[in-house]
C-alpha positions as CSV (number, residue, x, y, z in Angstrom):
1,M,111.2,-12.0,157.2
2,T,110.8,-14.8,159.7
3,K,108.7,-17.8,159.3
4,E,106.3,-16.5,161.9
5,Q,105.9,-13.2,160.0
6,Q,105.2,-15.0,156.8
7,M,102.6,-17.2,158.5
8,F,101.0,-14.2,160.1
9,L,100.8,-12.4,156.7
10,S,99.3,-15.4,154.9
11,I,96.7,-15.8,157.7
12,L,96.0,-12.1,157.5
13,K,95.5,-12.3,153.7
14,A,93.4,-15.5,153.9
15,A,91.2,-14.1,156.6
16,Y,90.8,-10.8,154.8
17,E,89.9,-12.5,151.5
18,E,87.5,-14.9,153.2
19,G,85.9,-12.2,155.3
20,Y,85.6,-9.8,152.4
21,K,83.7,-12.3,150.3
22,K,81.1,-12.8,153.0
23,D,81.1,-9.3,154.4
24,S,82.8,-6.1,153.4
25,N,82.4,-4.7,156.9
26,L,86.0,-4.1,158.1
27,E,85.2,-4.6,161.8
28,N,83.9,-8.1,161.0
29,I,87.0,-8.9,159.0
30,L,89.2,-7.8,161.9
31,N,87.3,-10.0,164.3
32,L,87.8,-12.9,161.9
33,I,91.5,-12.2,161.9
34,K,91.6,-11.9,165.6
35,T,89.9,-15.3,165.9
36,Q,92.5,-16.8,163.5
37,M,95.3,-15.4,165.5
38,V,94.0,-16.8,168.8
39,K,93.7,-20.2,167.1
40,L,97.2,-20.0,165.8
41,E,98.6,-19.1,169.3
42,S,96.8,-21.9,171.0
43,N,98.1,-24.3,168.4
44,N,101.7,-23.1,169.0
45,S,101.6,-23.4,172.8
C-alpha cells in the first residue's frame, strides 16, 4: 500500500469514527469524509 492509500484509509477511519459518534446517519458521515478529502487535496497542492 502506498503512503497516500494509508493516509486515505486513516482519514476515512477517523472521519467515520468522529461522524458516527455525533451522528449515525451514513449520508452525514460520507459528507464529513468528502470534506476531509477536499481539505487533504488542497493541502497537497
